C-alpha positions in Angstrom: 161.3 283.0 10.3 158.5 280.8 9.1 155.1 282.4 8.5 152.1 281.2 10.6 150.0 278.7 8.7 146.9 280.1 7.0 143.7 278.9 8.6 141.2 277.3 6.2 138.4 279.7 5.3 135.0 278.5 6.4 131.9 280.4 5.2 128.8 279.9 7.2 125.4 280.9 5.7 122.4 281.2 7.9 119.6 283.9 7.9 120.0 284.5 11.6 121.8 283.1 14.6 121.0 283.2 18.3 120.9 280.7 21.2 117.1 280.8 21.6 116.1 278.7 18.6 117.1 275.1 18.0 118.9 275.1 14.6 120.4 278.5 15.1 121.6 277.6 18.5 123.4 274.5 17.2 125.3 276.5 14.6 126.1 279.3 17.1 127.7 276.7 19.5 129.6 275.1 16.6 131.2 278.2 15.1 132.2 279.6 18.4 134.2 276.4 18.9 135.4 276.1 15.3 136.7 279.7 15.2 140.1 278.5 16.6 140.7 276.2 13.7 139.1 278.2 10.8 138.9 281.7 9.5 135.1 282.0 9.8 133.0 284.3 7.7 129.4 284.4 8.7 126.8 285.6 6.2 123.6 286.4 8.1 120.9 289.0 8.4 120.8 289.0 12.2 123.1 287.7 14.9 122.5 287.7 18.7 124.0 285.8 21.7 127.1 284.8 19.6 130.7 285.5 20.5 132.0 287.2 17.3 135.4 287.9 18.6 137.1 285.5 16.1 134.3 285.5 13.5 133.8 288.0 10.7 130.1 288.8 10.3 129.0 289.9 6.8 125.5 291.5 7.3 123.1 290.6 4.6 120.2 293.0 4.0 116.7 291.8 4.9 113.5 292.9 3.3 110.0 292.6 4.9 107.5 290.4 3.2 105.9 286.9 3.2 108.0 283.8 3.6 108.2 283.0 -0.1 109.5 286.4 -0.9 111.8 286.5 2.1 113.3 283.1 1.3 113.9 284.0 -2.4 115.4 287.3 -1.4 117.7 285.6 1.1 119.0 283.1 -1.4 119.7 285.8 -3.9 121.1 288.4 -1.4 123.6 286.1 0.3 124.8 284.8 -3.0 125.4 288.3 -4.3 127.2 289.3 -1.1 129.5 286.2 -1.3 130.1 286.8 -5.0 131.0 290.5 -4.3 133.4 289.6 -1.5 135.1 287.0 -3.6 135.4 289.3 -6.6 136.5 292.5 -4.8 138.1 291.2 -1.6 139.5 287.9 -2.6 137.4 286.0 0.0 137.5 282.5 -1.6 136.0 279.9 0.7 137.7 276.6 1.3 134.3 275.2 2.5 130.8 276.6 2.6 128.6 275.4 5.5 124.9 275.8 5.6 122.3 274.7 8.2 119.6 273.6 5.8 119.1 274.9 2.3 120.2 278.5 2.9 122.4 278.8 -0.2 123.1 277.1 -3.4 126.3 275.1 -3.9 127.1 274.5 -0.2 129.8 272.0 0.5 128.4 270.8 3.9 124.8 271.0 4.9 123.4 270.2 8.4 119.9 268.9 8.0 117.5 269.7 10.9 114.2 269.2 9.0 113.1 267.7 5.8 110.4 269.9 4.4 109.0 267.2 2.0 108.3 265.1 5.1 106.9 268.0 7.1 104.7 269.0 4.2 103.3 265.5 4.0 102.6 265.5 7.8 100.6 268.7 7.7 98.9 268.1 4.4 95.3 268.2 5.8 95.9 271.5 7.5 96.7 273.1 4.1 93.6 271.9 2.3 91.3 274.6 1.0 88.2 272.4 1.6 87.2 272.6 5.3 88.9 276.0 5.9 87.2 279.3 5.7 87.6 281.2 2.5 89.3 284.1 4.4 92.2 281.8 5.2 92.8 280.7 1.6 95.4 283.4 0.8 97.5 282.2 3.9 97.0 278.6 2.9 98.1 279.3 -0.7 101.2 281.1 0.5 102.2 278.3 2.8 101.7 275.7 0.0 103.9 277.8 -2.2 106.5 278.2 0.4 106.7 274.5 1.2 106.8 273.6 -2.5 109.7 275.9 -3.0 111.6 274.5 0.0 110.9 270.9 -1.2 112.3 271.8 -4.7 115.5 273.4 -3.3 116.2 270.7 -0.7 115.7 267.9 -3.2 118.1 269.6 -5.6 120.7 270.1 -2.8 120.4 266.8 -1.0 120.5 264.6 -4.1 123.9 266.0 -5.0 126.2 263.3 -3.8 129.1 265.7 -3.8 127.6 267.6 -0.9 128.4 266.3 2.6 125.2 266.0 4.7 124.9 265.8 8.5 121.5 264.8 9.8 120.7 265.5 13.5 119.3 262.0 14.0 118.8 258.7 12.2 115.2 259.7 11.8 116.2 262.7 9.7 118.8 260.7 7.8 116.1 258.2 6.8 113.8 261.0 5.7 116.5 262.5 3.4 116.9 259.1 1.6 113.1 258.6 1.4 112.0 262.0 0.3 115.0 263.4 -1.5 116.4 260.4 -3.3 119.8 260.7 -1.7 122.2 257.9 -2.8 125.4 258.8 -0.9 125.9 258.3 2.8 124.4 260.7 5.3 126.4 261.3 8.5 124.4 261.5 11.8 125.7 264.2 14.2 123.6 264.5 17.4 123.1 267.9 18.9 125.3 268.8 21.8 124.6 270.0 25.4 126.3 272.6 27.5 127.6 270.6 30.5 128.3 273.8 32.5 124.7 274.8 32.4 122.9 271.5 32.3 124.0 269.1 35.0 122.6 267.7 38.3 124.7 269.9 40.5 123.5 273.1 38.8 119.9 271.9 39.1 120.3 271.2 42.8 121.8 274.7 43.3 118.9 276.4 41.6 116.0 274.1 42.9 114.9 275.9 46.0 115.0 279.4 44.5 113.3 278.4 41.3 110.4 276.7 43.0 110.0 279.6 45.4 110.0 282.1 42.6 107.5 280.1 40.6 105.3 279.6 43.6 105.4 275.8 43.7 104.8 274.2 47.2 107.6 272.0 48.5 105.5 268.8 48.1 104.4 269.6 44.5 105.2 267.2 41.7 106.2 269.4 38.8 106.1 268.1 35.2 107.9 270.4 32.6 107.4 270.8 28.9 109.6 273.3 26.9 109.1 274.3 23.3 107.8 276.9 20.8 105.0 274.9 19.2 103.1 273.3 22.1 100.8 271.2 19.9 103.7 269.7 18.1 105.5 269.1 21.4 102.6 267.0 22.6 100.9 269.4 25.1 97.3 268.2 24.3 98.3 264.6 25.2 100.2 265.8 28.3 97.2 267.7 29.6 94.8 264.8 29.1 97.2 262.4 30.8 97.8 264.8 33.7 94.0 265.4 34.1 93.4 261.6 34.5 95.6 261.5 37.6 93.3 263.6 39.7 96.4 264.5 41.7 96.1 267.8 43.6 99.9 268.0 44.1 100.6 267.8 40.4 101.7 271.0 38.6 102.4 271.3 34.8 104.9 273.9 33.8 104.8 274.9 30.1 107.5 277.2 28.8 107.9 278.5 25.3 106.7 281.0 22.7 103.1 280.1 21.9 99.7 281.0 23.1 97.9 279.4 26.0 94.4 280.4 24.9 93.6 277.1 22.9 94.3 275.0 26.0 92.3 276.9 28.6 89.0 275.1 27.9 90.8 271.7 28.2 92.3 272.8 31.5 88.8 273.8 32.8 87.3 270.6 31.6 89.9 268.5 33.3 89.5 270.4 36.5 93.1 271.6 36.5 92.6 275.3 37.0 95.6 276.6 39.0 97.7 273.5 38.3 99.0 274.6 34.8 101.5 277.4 34.5 102.4 279.0 31.1 105.6 281.0 30.9 107.9 282.4 28.2 111.3 280.8 27.7 114.1 282.3 29.7 117.7 282.7 28.6 118.6 280.6 31.6 116.2 277.8 30.8 118.0 275.6 33.4 115.9 277.6 35.9 112.9 275.7 34.7 114.6 272.3 34.8 115.6 273.0 38.4 112.0 273.6 39.4 110.8 270.3 37.8 110.6 266.8 39.0 110.1 265.2 35.6 110.1 266.2 31.9 107.3 265.1 29.6 107.3 266.0 25.9 105.4 263.4 23.8 106.4 265.1 20.5 104.2 264.6 17.4 107.4 265.1 15.3 110.9 266.4 16.1 114.2 265.8 14.3 116.1 266.1 17.6 114.4 268.1 20.4 116.9 269.7 22.6 114.8 270.2 25.8 114.4 266.5 26.6 118.1 266.0 26.2 118.8 269.1 28.4 116.5 267.7 31.0 118.3 264.4 31.0 121.6 266.2 31.4 120.1 267.9 34.5 119.3 264.5 36.0 115.5 264.6 35.4 113.5 261.5 34.4 112.3 262.2 30.8 109.3 261.0 28.8 109.4 261.6 25.1 108.0 259.9 22.0 109.5 257.7 19.3 108.7 260.5 16.9 111.4 262.6 18.5 114.6 261.7 16.7 116.5 262.4 20.0 114.8 259.3 21.5 117.6 257.3 19.8 119.9 258.3 22.7 117.5 256.9 25.3 117.4 253.4 26.5 113.7 252.8 27.4 113.2 252.0 31.1 116.8 252.6 31.9 117.6 256.3 31.4 114.2 257.5 30.1 110.8 256.5 28.9 109.7 256.4 25.2 106.1 256.5 24.1 105.6 254.5 20.8 102.4 256.5 20.2 102.7 260.2 21.1 98.9 260.3 21.6 98.8 257.4 24.0 97.2 259.2 26.9 96.7 256.1 29.1 100.3 255.0 29.1 101.6 258.5 29.7 99.2 259.0 32.6 100.4 255.7 34.1 104.0 256.7 33.8 103.3 260.1 35.4 101.5 258.5 38.2 104.3 256.2 39.0 106.9 259.0 38.8 104.8 261.1 41.1 104.6 258.4 43.8 107.9 256.5 43.4 110.8 258.7 44.4 113.3 255.9 44.0 112.3 255.2 40.4 112.5 258.9 39.7 116.0 259.0 41.1 117.2 255.9 39.2 115.9 257.2 35.9 117.2 260.7 36.5 120.7 259.5 37.6 121.0 257.3 34.5 119.7 260.0 32.3 122.4 262.4 33.5 125.2 259.8 32.8 123.8 259.2 29.3 123.4 262.9 28.4 126.9 263.8 29.7 128.3 262.0 26.6 126.6 264.5 24.2 128.7 267.6 24.6 129.1 270.5 22.1 132.7 269.5 21.9 131.7 266.1 20.6 129.2 267.6 18.2 131.8 270.1 16.9 134.5 267.5 16.6 132.2 265.4 14.4 131.2 268.4 12.3 134.9 269.4 11.9 135.7 265.9 10.6 132.9 266.3 8.0 134.1 269.8 7.1 137.7 268.5 6.7 136.5 265.7 4.4 134.7 268.2 2.3 137.7 270.5 2.2 140.0 267.8 1.1 137.6 266.7 -1.6 137.2 270.3 -2.7 140.9 270.8 -2.9 141.4 267.8 -5.2 138.9 269.0 -7.8 
């Protein structure tokens, strides 16, 4: 009798995995689907919301401390754990996969952010001049952390023997510009869970979600989801909404951030009672069901998942060109793209038309749903598997 074929061994290295954070959620969705084709060994400090039935989790110890220390510890600790398992347990990987620069000598890296680009964007925030002296230790630490990340990613991404998958063309271009990459960079868009995010599911949840959240039947609800509301464009959204002077308008903001910095703006705009701040739910589709439109004029995003999820639910979506995910949108057909994420006037005009033109809302939303339906986790995983297989074959010929 012939022996069953040995599955290729895929080692995945990520500090933590869950389905509540962008990058970590992408990897979780991928390895759950890849576990049928590979013997997966996951090296991580924490794992939640992930089906580990066919995945071996190797817990890596975590130590408290500032980010610089934590990152250096993580790089050393996961390397030692993998070296130990190779030496004493014979766990030799066929491919090592890392989301970002989480280990040295990865074969495949999925790039969700380029720290050199991010450091340039926030440069003014890290200047000592203009900040109180009490904040200087924190600023110094952040500068050190980003410098370290820039050094490691430049070393990793310039290696043409490493296969890179960027989450958008925007990110791929940043890799070339800031890291000096010469070899090709694959673009693999994030996926969407079609069972959760679809127009039928939104219709099922709509009445109960609006009732639970206390929205009147005739309210026009605009949604924004994210964990950094400033970066997601909330200041622009509030200013645009305030210009409407539309009593039926409601702005629903969901995510892990603080509402305090925005309360004065809300009072100034006369929108008290029209803006609702809530934490992210595990069933985030509950919020999409309550909304009539999604507006996230991102200041910068490699590929923001919430606008794509909103599209999949059949919502008309407004985002900015600075969101790499805008590449899947055809402006004016299945969504609206702001060229300038701070263009309050245009955003206000689009919101006003969406609020008053139900036919336009429906046309944009229906087209958005058809577009987003193409971007499944199965498609994402298939593309990643092709990249992993290329890396495995290249590795085996060395």
